[in-house]
C-alpha positions in Angstrom: 104.4 148.4 58.1 105.5 144.4 58.1 102.7 142.3 60.2 104.2 138.9 60.5 106.6 137.0 59.7 106.6 133.2 58.6 109.9 131.4 57.7 112.8 129.1 58.9 114.3 130.0 62.4 118.1 130.1 61.1 119.4 131.3 64.5 119.1 132.1 67.9 121.3 134.6 70.0 119.0 136.0 72.8 117.6 139.0 72.2 118.3 138.5 68.2 116.5 135.7 66.2 117.3 135.2 62.2 114.4 134.0 60.2 114.8 133.1 56.7 111.6 134.4 54.7 111.8 133.4 51.0 115.8 133.6 51.0 115.9 137.1 52.9 117.2 136.9 56.2 115.5 139.0 58.7 117.0 140.2 62.0 114.6 140.2 64.9 114.7 141.2 68.5 112.3 139.0 70.4 111.3 138.9 74.4 112.4 135.7 76.4 108.8 135.3 76.6 108.9 134.6 72.9 112.2 132.8 72.8 110.8 130.1 75.3 108.1 129.0 73.0 109.8 128.7 69.9 110.8 125.5 67.9 114.1 124.6 67.3 116.6 126.0 64.9 115.7 124.8 61.2 111.8 124.9 62.0 109.6 127.1 60.7 107.7 129.6 62.6 105.3 132.6 62.5 105.7 135.3 64.4 104.0 138.9 65.0 106.1 142.2 64.2 105.9 145.7 65.0 108.4 148.1 63.2 110.3 150.7 65.2 111.6 153.5 62.5 114.0 156.2 63.7 116.6 158.4 61.9 119.3 155.8 62.2 117.7 152.6 62.5 115.0 150.7 61.9 114.4 147.8 64.3 111.8 144.8 64.1 110.3 143.1 66.9 108.8 139.9 67.0 106.2 138.0 69.1 104.8 134.6 69.4 101.2 135.7 69.3 99.1 138.6 68.8 98.5 139.2 72.6 102.2 140.0 73.4 102.7 142.5 70.7 99.5 144.5 71.9 101.2 144.3 75.4 104.2 145.2 73.7 102.4 148.5 71.4 100.6 149.4 74.6 103.7 149.6 76.8 105.8 151.8 74.6 103.2 154.5 74.4 103.6 155.0 78.3 105.8 158.0 79.1 109.5 156.8 79.4 109.3 153.4 78.0 110.7 152.9 74.9 111.2 149.3 73.1 114.3 147.8 74.6 112.6 148.8 78.0 109.1 147.3 76.8 111.2 143.8 75.6 113.0 144.1 78.9 109.5 144.0 81.1 108.1 141.4 78.5 111.4 139.3 79.2 111.0 139.5 82.8 107.1 138.5 83.3 105.1 136.9 80.9 102.1 139.5 79.8 99.4 137.4 82.3 101.1 138.3 85.3 102.4 141.7 84.2 98.6 142.4 83.5 97.9 141.4 87.1 100.2 143.3 88.4 98.9 146.4 87.3 95.4 145.8 88.1 96.5 144.9 91.9 98.5 147.7 91.7 101.7 145.7 92.6 104.8 147.8 92.5 107.1 145.9 94.2 106.9 142.7 91.6 107.6 145.4 89.0 110.1 147.1 91.1 112.1 143.6 90.5 112.0 143.7 86.6 115.6 144.8 85.5 115.4 149.1 85.0 112.2 149.4 86.4 112.5 151.6 89.7 109.8 152.7 91.6 108.8 156.0 89.9 108.5 153.9 86.6 106.6 150.9 88.4 104.2 153.8 89.5 104.1 155.4 86.3 103.4 151.7 84.3 100.5 151.3 86.6 98.9 154.6 86.4 99.3 154.7 82.7 98.5 151.2 81.7 95.2 150.5 84.0 92.7 151.8 81.7 94.6 150.4 78.5 94.3 147.1 80.3 90.9 146.7 80.8 89.7 144.4 78.3 93.0 142.5 78.3 92.2 138.5 77.5 94.4 136.1 79.1 96.9 134.7 76.6 96.2 131.2 77.5 92.4 131.8 76.0 93.7 133.6 72.4 94.2 131.6 69.2 98.2 131.4 68.7 99.4 133.0 65.8 100.1 129.4 64.0 96.9 128.6 65.0 95.6 131.7 63.1 97.6 131.9 60.1 97.3 128.0 59.2 94.2 127.3 59.6 93.8 127.5 55.7 96.3 127.2 52.7 95.7 130.3 51.4 95.4 132.9 54.2 92.0 133.9 54.1 91.7 133.9 58.1 94.8 136.5 57.8 92.8 138.3 55.6 89.4 137.9 57.5 91.2 139.1 61.1 92.9 142.0 58.8 89.6 143.3 57.8 88.3 143.2 61.1 90.9 145.1 62.4 90.8 147.6 59.6 86.9 148.1 60.6 88.0 148.9 63.9 87.8 146.0 66.0 90.8 145.2 68.3 93.5 142.6 67.2 92.4 140.1 70.2 88.7 140.4 69.7 89.0 139.8 65.9 91.4 137.2 66.3 89.0 135.7 69.2 86.2 135.4 66.8 87.7 134.1 64.0 89.3 131.3 66.0 85.3 130.4 66.9 84.7 129.7 63.2 84.8 126.5 61.2 87.2 128.2 58.5 87.4 125.4 56.2 86.3 126.2 52.4 85.1 129.4 53.7 86.1 132.8 51.8 87.2 135.5 53.7 84.3 137.5 53.1 82.2 134.8 54.5 84.4 134.8 57.7 83.9 138.3 58.1 80.2 138.1 58.1 80.2 134.9 60.6 82.9 136.8 62.6 80.8 139.7 63.0 77.6 137.7 63.8 79.9 136.6 67.0 
């Protein structure tokens, strides 16, 4: 599994991005929500990813933050919603607004999303309602660059990965680590402090 990419933006052709990671060009699909937050071509970016493997294709989807990827992964578990429709949803509505619509059973707003009819909107509300109970607004969660660039040797990333392996949700692990002054700390010490939080 490819967890994230850190490299230079070579080209932007929505919904496809070309990222140069140490001389290897990765073509990734990204939502418009992510496109709006990207730096210019030629600048470095860190994107969280999700790899979809099928018989005839390997598609890599990229997200500007952990929360958007989490929502994507939750969406593709809904009956009848594949990766392409999930990306269409994330391109048409920001994650916090989508969660608000689900919580308030706003089928009318969801039906404005291309490809989402009344039945799909109702299914999204029914199947996603329980899964989004612990949702934290995107604005309150550390962004990927803040998490991964907090130190020079990625001890922060290692600590978050370890917390997730221990069973914590990615957003909870990221939020806990974001509260810690990680400078000069080992990943083990970051994990200890995060567990106390």
